[in-house]
N, C-alpha and C positions, 0 to 999 in steps of 0.2 A: 504494500500500497504505499502511499505516496506522504513524503515526513510533513507533518501538520503544521512544522513550524519553517515553510519558506517565506511566507509572508515577511518576518523579520532576520531569516537568511537561516541558513541549514543546520548551522553548526555555531557554538555558543561565543567563539573568537567574534565571527557577524554580526549576531543579533544583541549582545549585552548590552551595548552602550543601549541603543532603544530602548530595551527591554527597561532595565534599572530606570529609563529617565522616564517612563513610562510608569511608574510605579507611584507617581506623583503628578501623574496628572489628574486634569479637576473635577474627569469624567467617571462616575465608579466603571462605567461597564470597560474602560479604557484599562485602570488602572485592574480590575479584574481580569479580562484577559490577559498582559502581559505577568503578571503570576502564577497563572495556569503556564503559560509557556514555558518560564521558569520551572516550573512544578515536573513537565515534560522533558524537559533537557534532562533532568534528574531520573526523572521517568526513562529514559534513554537510553541513557548511560555515558551524555558526553563527557570525555576525558579529562577536557579542557574548563570544568564545574567548581567553582571556587568550593570548599569544607559545606557541607552540610550545614552543621551546627550555625557557620559561620552568616550561613543564608536566611537562615530560620531565626534568628538574634536579629537579620536585616528585616525581614518579614513582621516579627513581634512586633518591632519596634514603629514600622510603620504602621501596622497594624492597632495598634494603639492610638495611635496621632489622629488619623483617621481610617476609620473601619469601611473592610469589603473585598479583601486580598488574603487574608491567612487561607479562608475556604477552598479556594480557586486555587493556590498553591498546592495545599497539602493534599487537595482531593487525586491527580493523578499520582502519588508516594503514596499514599496510605495502606494500600494491602503490599505492597513491597519495601514498606519501610525499613524494614529490621536488616533487609539483604542490603540497602541501599545503605545505612549509615554505617554498618558493619564494612562496607566497602573504602570509608574514610575513615573507620579505625574508631568511630567516638560512639560513645553512648547518650542517647538524648534523651528525656523524660517529657512525654508526648503528650501527657497528663499536664502536666506544672507548666509545658510551653502553653496548652490551652487555658490554664485557669488562670496565670498571670494576664494572659490577652483579656480573660473576661472582666478580670479583678480588678484592672487599671485601664482599662479602654476609656478616651473622652467622651466616646457617643454612644449612640447605639447602631448597629449593625445598618446599611442603605436599604431605605425602603423597596428604591428599588428591585423587581427579580431580575434577580443573574441567570437566567431559566440554561444560557447554555454554558457558565463558566463555573459548574460543580455547585454543591451544596454550602451553603456559609459555615462557619466555623464554629457557629452557635446550634447547626444542627448534628455537625459531626461531635459536639462534647457530649450530646446526651447518649451517643453509641460509646465512647471511650470510656468515657466515665463511668458509666454502667456496672455494675457491681461491686464497686469497690465505696464502701460506706462513708469512707473519709473525706473522697474527692465528693457524694453528692452535700455532705455535711459543711465543706469549703463552699458551693455552690449557696445553699442555706444562707451561710453566714453570710456571700458578698449582696443577697439577695436576690439571686436567680433561680426562684421557686420555679421558674419555667421550665430550664434545665435541666432541674431538678429533679422534677416529677419525672419527667421523661425518663433521667438517667434510671429511675429510681424503678420505674414500671417496663423499660426495656425489653428485660429477659424474663420468657413466659415459663415462669415456675419462681416457686417459695426459694428467699435465700433469708433464713435465717436474722441475717443484722439489718436486714435493711426493713423489717418489720414496723419498728417503733419509730423508723424515719418518714415510712409509710403513714403511721396513725397523724404524727404531726404534720406533713404536710397536710393531710385530709381536713385539719382545722383550717386552713387557710381560708383566705377573706374571697379569693378568687373561683366562684365555682369550676371554671375545666378542669380546676390543680383539686377541689374536691371530687368531682368526675372519678378522676383516673385514679387518684392514691385510694378510691374506695372501689372504683371496679376490680384493679389489684387485687386489694385484701380481698374482696369476695371470691374473684376468681383462683386464688393458688394461697389462699392463707387461711380458709374458714375464718373470716371473721368480718363482723358488723362492725365499721363505722360509725360512730351516731350522728357527726353529721351531715354525711351522707345520707344517712337513714332520712332524718331531717329534714333536707334538700329535695329527697326523693328520687335520689340518685340508686338506691340500695334498696332492696326490703329481705329482710329473712323470714323462709314459713318455718319455725320449728314446731310443731304441734303433728308433726307425724312421727309415724311409727319408728322408723329403721335409721330414715337421713333426714336430713337441713337440705332444705332447698335456698340459696339466693338466685333474686333476681335483681338484674340492671337494666339501668331506665336509662336512657336520653333524654328526656324529659319528661317531667307527670303528667303531658297530655299525649304521651304514645305510649304503644302495649311494650313488652320488655323485651331488650335486643338481646338478652340471652338471657339463661339458666344453668345454676352450677349445684350441682348432686353431690352432698359430701355424705358420708357414713358419720351416725351421730359421734363416735367417740374415732378423733385422731388416731387413733394406737391399731386399729384392729382396719380392714379392707374392706371392700364393699364386694362382696362375691357377685359375678356376671350375671346369675339368675333374680337377685335384690336388683341389682342397676337396672338390667332390661323391665322388670318388673313397673319399675317409677320412671322411666323412658317413655313407657306405651300409654302411662297417663300420661305426662306432662306435652309429650309431642308424638303422639299415634299416629301410624303409620295415614291413616288419612290427613292428617295435617301436611305430615313431612315429603309425602311422597314416595316414587319410589327411587329405590339406589342407583347413584348414578356411578358408572365404573370410574373413578378418581378417589380410590380411598391411600392413603400414605399412614407410614407409623415407622417406630423405632423402637429403640430395645423398653422404652419408657410411657411411648404413647400411642395410639393408634387413632386416625379419625378417619369417619364415614361421610359422605357426601350422599345428599339425597339432594331432590328437585327442589326441595321447599328450605333449604338450613343442610345442617351439618353438628354431629355430634361425636366429641371428641373425647375419649378414655385416657385419663393419668394413672399409672400405678407398672405392673407386671404385664405387659401383655401374653408373657410364656404361659403365666398360672392363672392369665384372663381374672384379675383380683384390682381393684381402681380402687387409688386416693380421689378421685374426683371424675368426676361427668359433667360437660360442659354442653352444652346444647342454644343453637344459636338458629331464630330463622330469619328465612333471608323477605318474608313478605307482608311485618308491619301488621299486621292482623290477629299475631296468636295470644292467644291468653288462657297461661298456663294455671292461674288459678281459677279461672273458670272449668279448667278439667280436670283439676284436681277438688272442684265441686266444694270449694271453700270461700265463705263469705268474704267480701273485698275491704 
């Protein structure tokens, strides 16, 4: 394929003066384009590139002064970053690089959507900082609750060290942060958040004999987005027969439709697609014993409370 850098020059020696100057251009798209092209020179392994740690320091300094280049720069190298930094015999703490930017940046990211130049460093932050409680706590400390909640909910599984952080985030004043935290606690932690319940984002049905059912709502004017079934006792798994007994009450074949041949699984998860939704089992696929079962409907007409014949 043709080298995408021809506009600036095919090699760094040809392109460097124009690219470095363009990092200070008044238009955010020009700055973003230049930053992305610099990242691509590292991606393609130009031997004359300056040490990656020096360039990342330059990008960080400029991003702090005027946002919009760190994300486009990092996007081309993010998946091969380990090899790139090893080739320069340096160790860079990318997470700290991002946190320094977010904490010290003098203004917010550009409102202009830079769709051709990768995602912003704000978006990349929630992926790279996820799973690490100390990083998420740092985001909270500097007031980036929006990124903190995305980082805390990025992994679709229970992470013990994040539970109390999610509970704290669920008490935020911003409804979307409350929703995300409350939903995640319902999906993966068997935990009802009081504020999420108060704001009608989550509901717990606890009066059933064998199970608890959480319902996640996008708003109080719509049917639930999903239902999550848990065994009453977190220390015991739910057998397959019990799971299907309740699935057929909550999401009967007359509602879910026929199975679609698009099943995917791994050792602790299997998902079945249907015409009108999906059913996702988490636990032991081999033994068919489940920690939880998630049901999601595609049609916005589903009323599991009515199907269970419970009072609204």
